[in-house]
C-alpha positions in Angstrom: -16.6 -33.8 12.9 -18.0 -35.3 16.1 -14.7 -34.8 17.9 -14.9 -31.2 16.7 -18.4 -30.5 17.6 -17.6 -31.9 20.8 -14.6 -29.5 21.2 -17.1 -26.5 20.3 -19.4 -27.7 22.9 -16.5 -27.6 25.3 -15.7 -24.0 24.6 -19.3 -22.9 24.4 -19.7 -24.3 28.0 -16.3 -22.7 29.0 -17.4 -19.2 27.5 -20.9 -19.2 29.2 -19.4 -20.5 32.5 -16.9 -17.5 32.4 -19.5 -15.0 31.7 -21.7 -16.5 34.5 -18.8 -16.4 37.1 -18.2 -12.9 35.6 -21.6 -11.7 36.3 -21.1 -13.0 39.9 -18.0 -11.1 40.3 -19.0 -8.1 38.8 -22.3 -7.9 40.5 -23.3 -5.0 42.9 -21.7 -4.9 46.5 -23.3 -3.5 49.5 -21.1 -1.7 52.1 -22.2 -2.4 55.7 -22.8 0.5 58.0 -19.6 1.5 60.0 -17.4 -0.5 57.9 -15.3 -0.1 54.6 -15.5 -3.5 53.7 -18.3 -4.5 51.2 -20.8 -7.3 51.6 -22.0 -9.4 48.7 -25.6 -9.2 48.0 -27.4 -12.5 48.9 -29.7 -12.5 45.9 -26.8 -12.3 43.2 -25.0 -15.5 44.2 -25.1 -18.4 41.7 -23.5 -21.8 42.7 -22.1 -24.4 40.3 -25.0 -26.2 39.8 -27.0 -23.3 38.7 -24.3 -22.1 36.2 -24.2 -25.8 34.5 -28.0 -25.8 34.5 -28.0 -22.4 32.6 -25.5 -23.8 30.2 -27.3 -27.0 29.5 -30.7 -25.2 29.2 -29.2 -22.9 26.8 -27.4 -25.1 24.6 -30.6 -27.3 24.2 -32.6 -24.5 23.3 -30.1 -23.1 20.8 -28.0 -25.9 19.5 -27.2 -24.0 16.4 -24.9 -22.1 18.7 -22.4 -25.0 18.2 -22.4 -25.1 14.6 -21.6 -21.1 14.4 -18.6 -21.8 17.0 -17.3 -24.5 14.7 -17.8 -22.4 11.4 -16.0 -19.4 13.3 -13.1 -21.8 14.6 -12.8 -23.3 11.1 -12.8 -19.8 9.4 -10.1 -18.6 11.9 -7.8 -21.5 11.4 -7.9 -21.2 7.9 -7.3 -17.2 7.7 -4.2 -17.9 10.2 -2.9 -20.9 8.0 -3.3 -18.3 4.9 -1.4 -16.0 6.6 1.3 -18.1 7.8 1.5 -19.8 4.1 2.1 -16.3 2.6 5.3 -15.7 4.8 6.8 -19.1 4.0 5.9 -18.7 0.2 7.7 -15.4 0.5 10.8 -16.9 2.5 11.0 -20.0 0.3 10.2 -18.5 -3.2 13.3 -20.1 -5.1 13.0 -23.5 -3.4 9.4 -23.6 -4.1 9.2 -22.3 -7.7 12.5 -22.8 -9.0 14.3 -25.8 -7.3 16.9 -27.6 -9.9 15.5 -30.9 -8.6 11.8 -30.4 -10.1 10.6 -31.3 -13.3 9.0 -28.6 -15.4 6.1 -29.1 -18.3 4.3 -26.5 -20.3 6.5 -23.4 -21.0 9.4 -23.2 -19.0 9.6 -19.6 -19.2 5.8 -19.1 -18.6 4.6 -16.0 -16.7 2.5 -17.9 -14.4 3.9 -20.9 -12.2 1.8 -23.6 -10.5 3.8 -25.9 -8.3 2.1 -29.7 -7.8 3.1 -31.5 -4.7 2.4 -35.3 -5.9 3.0 -38.8 -5.1 3.3 -41.2 -8.0 0.6 -43.8 -6.0 -1.9 -41.1 -5.2 -5.0 -42.1 -7.1 -6.2 -38.2 -6.9 -2.9 -37.4 -8.5 -3.3 -40.0 -11.2 -6.8 -38.3 -11.8 -5.4 -35.0 -11.5 -2.8 -35.4 -14.3 -5.3 -34.5 -16.9 -6.0 -31.2 -15.5 -2.4 -30.5 -15.9 -2.3 -31.6 -19.5 -5.6 -29.8 -20.2 -4.2 -26.3 -18.5 -0.7 -26.3 -20.3 -2.2 -27.2 -23.7 -4.8 -24.4 -23.1 -2.7 -21.7 -21.7 0.8 -21.2 -23.6 1.8 -19.1 -20.7 1.6 -21.6 -18.3 4.9 -23.0 -16.3 3.8 -26.2 -14.4 6.2 -27.4 -12.0 6.3 -30.9 -10.4 7.7 -31.4 -7.1 8.2 -35.0 -5.9 6.4 -35.6 -2.7 6.2 -39.5 -1.9 4.3 -40.0 1.5 2.6 -43.4 0.4 5.2 -45.7 1.3 8.5 -47.2 0.1 7.3 -48.0 -3.4 6.5 -44.4 -3.7 9.9 -43.2 -2.5 11.9 -45.7 -4.7 9.7 -44.7 -7.9 10.6 -40.9 -6.9 14.3 -41.6 -6.4 14.0 -43.2 -10.3 12.3 -40.1 -11.4 14.8 -37.8 -9.8 17.9 -39.6 -11.3 16.0 -39.7 -14.6 15.6 -36.1 -14.4 19.1 -35.4 -13.6 20.0 -37.5 -16.4 17.3 -36.5 -19.3 15.5 -33.4 -18.1 14.2 -32.8 -21.5 12.4 -36.1 -21.5 11.2 -35.6 -18.0 7.6 -34.8 -18.8 7.3 -38.0 -20.7 8.5 -39.9 -18.1 6.0 -38.6 -15.6 3.2 -38.8 -17.9 4.1 -42.3 -18.1 4.5 -43.5 -14.6 1.9 -41.5 -13.2 -0.8 -41.9 -15.9 0.1 -45.6 -16.1 -1.6 -48.5 -14.8 -0.7 -50.6 -11.6 1.5 -49.4 -8.8 4.4 -47.4 -9.3 7.3 -49.2 -8.3 11.2 -49.0 -8.6 11.2 -51.7 -11.1 8.4 -50.1 -12.9 10.0 -46.6 -13.2 13.3 -48.2 -14.4 11.6 -49.6 -17.1 9.6 -46.4 -18.1 13.2 -44.7 -18.0 15.0 -47.3 -20.1 12.3 -47.0 -22.8 12.6 -43.4 -23.3 16.5 -44.0 -23.7 18.2 -44.1 -20.3 21.2 -45.9 -19.9 20.7 -48.5 -17.1 24.0 -48.3 -15.6 24.0 -44.7 -15.6 20.6 -44.6 -14.1 21.4 -46.9 -11.5 24.5 -45.0 -10.3 22.4 -41.7 -10.5 19.9 -43.4 -8.0 22.8 -43.2 -5.3 23.2 -39.6 -5.8 23.4 -37.8 -2.3 21.3 -34.8 -3.6 18.5 -37.0 -4.1 17.5 -37.6 -0.3 18.7 -34.1 0.6 16.0 -32.9 -2.0 13.4 -34.9 -0.5 14.3 -33.6 3.1 13.9 -30.0 1.9 10.3 -30.7 0.3 9.2 -32.6 3.5 10.1 -29.8 5.4 8.9 -27.0 3.1 5.3 -29.0 2.8 5.5 -29.0 6.6 5.8 -25.4 6.7 2.8 -24.7 4.3 0.6 -27.3 6.3 0.7 -29.9 3.2 -0.1 -33.1 4.4 -1.6 -34.9 1.4 -1.3 -35.1 -2.5 -2.1 -33.3 -4.9 -1.5 -30.0 -3.3 -0.5 -26.8 -5.1 1.0 -23.6 -5.0 -0.6 -20.9 -7.2 1.0 -17.4 -6.6 0.5 -16.8 -2.9 -2.1 -19.3 -2.2 -1.7 -23.1 -1.3 -4.5 -25.0 -2.7 -5.2 -28.4 -1.2 -6.7 -31.4 -3.1 -7.7 -32.5 -6.5 -10.1 -29.7 -6.9 -10.6 -30.0 -10.8 -9.3 -28.0 -13.9 -11.8 -25.2 -13.7 -10.7 -24.5 -9.8 -7.0 -24.2 -10.8 -7.8 -22.2 -14.1 -9.7 -19.6 -11.7 -6.5 -19.5 -9.3 -4.2 -19.1 -12.5 -6.7 -16.3 -14.0 -6.5 -14.6 -10.6 -2.7 -14.6 -10.5 -2.5 -13.1 -14.1 -4.8 -10.4 -13.2 -2.3 -9.5 -10.3 0.8 -9.5 -12.5 
């Protein structure tokens, strides 16, 4: 925030300086008798020190301007980000909502889809799993897509490899696997993920072979690229309709987003 305010201060100073020098440049000019060349009126000239003094006095008397500039900048950036996301969602619709590598819970044929980018070691994701459970339970028309986005280190990446291998083997039990690993205690690791997979009936030799599938790192690469285009840098993040929602904002907020999508159908 401090850095942002400093940037705002600089921006205000630059604008005021440009206005001040613009005033000088646009001030009346007087033509000398007998010549076509204008002469600058002496009393309109402002030197650098005077301009800086004007800017300083203005900012000291009106510090709220810095907050106004900062708010305007943030609003502009958010709107630019929203518009950019609309284009990405339109162009990458199938990859976002219908990737074969993503697990699906809730109604697989639901009219409304919400996509969650998550990491198995994200504390906010662990708390947000209750939002997913509540929403899919209360809304039989909701399709909830789980997009693996391991960004919190090697353990997360290895756990997600196991997760995707399990999904390739037993997609019908992926929801149980996801709930057990993300909702469990302790750090998600390769060993913890394999243990859960085996408890759900996976054959260990087959699972380990699936973990070597070349399509898994390719899927991760596509997800990272997609997240970058959507300006997603943290988890959980969601795509609901044509909107990207950042952070664990809670069940009520997501429910409102889902309601808005339904109203637009």
